[in-house]
Structures are given as structure tokens and as C-alpha cells.
C-alpha positions as CSV (number, residue, x, y, z in Angstrom):
1,M,-4.5,-7.8,-13.0
2,R,-4.0,-9.5,-9.6
3,G,-0.2,-9.3,-9.9
4,L,-0.5,-5.6,-10.6
5,L,-2.5,-5.0,-7.4
6,Y,0.2,-6.8,-5.4
7,I,3.0,-4.8,-7.0
8,I,1.2,-1.5,-6.2
9,A,0.5,-2.7,-2.7
10,V,4.2,-3.6,-2.1
11,I,5.3,-0.3,-3.5
12,L,2.9,1.6,-1.3
13,V,4.0,-0.4,1.8
14,I,7.6,0.3,1.0
15,G,6.9,3.9,0.6
16,W,5.0,3.9,3.9
17,I,8.0,2.3,5.8
18,F,10.4,4.7,4.2
19,G,8.2,7.7,5.1
20,F,7.7,6.3,8.6
21,F,11.5,6.5,9.2
22,V,12.1,9.8,7.4
23,N,8.9,11.3,8.9
24,H,8.6,14.2,6.4
25,A,5.3,13.4,4.7
26,G,3.1,13.2,7.7
27,G,-0.4,12.1,6.9
28,L,0.3,11.2,3.3
29,I,2.2,8.1,4.5
30,H,-0.8,6.8,6.3
31,I,-3.0,7.4,3.3
32,L,-0.5,5.3,1.3
33,L,-0.8,2.5,3.8
34,V,-4.6,2.5,3.7
35,I,-4.5,2.4,-0.1
36,A,-2.1,-0.5,0.0
37,V,-4.3,-2.5,2.4
38,I,-7.4,-1.9,0.3
39,A,-5.5,-3.1,-2.8
40,V,-4.5,-6.3,-1.1
41,L,-8.0,-6.8,0.2
42,L,-9.5,-6.3,-3.3
43,G,-7.0,-8.8,-4.7
44,V,-8.0,-11.4,-2.0
45,I,-11.7,-10.9,-2.5
46,R,-11.5,-11.1,-6.3
47,R,-9.4,-14.3,-6.1
48,A,-11.9,-16.0,-3.7
């Protein structure tokens, strides 16, 4: 489960970076970034 969270977080961060440079999605990109950060934090908390 921990690996899945990191994979999702990486995909979301890559999507955020891509959207940042393309700049078509607007606020959706920032929502993806927040979801990625939350996924990483949950993985770190559950591991500790």
C-alpha cells in the first residue's frame, strides 16, 4: 500500500509540473499538488 501511495504522488507531481508549464488547467493543477503532498504525508505517518 505504501508503494502505491508513492506512485500516485509521483504521478500527481509529474502532472502538476506538466500543467504548470502548459498552463491550461489552472486551479486543477494546484489541487493535484495538494493531493500528492497529502499522499506522501500519509505514507510517512503510516510508516512511522
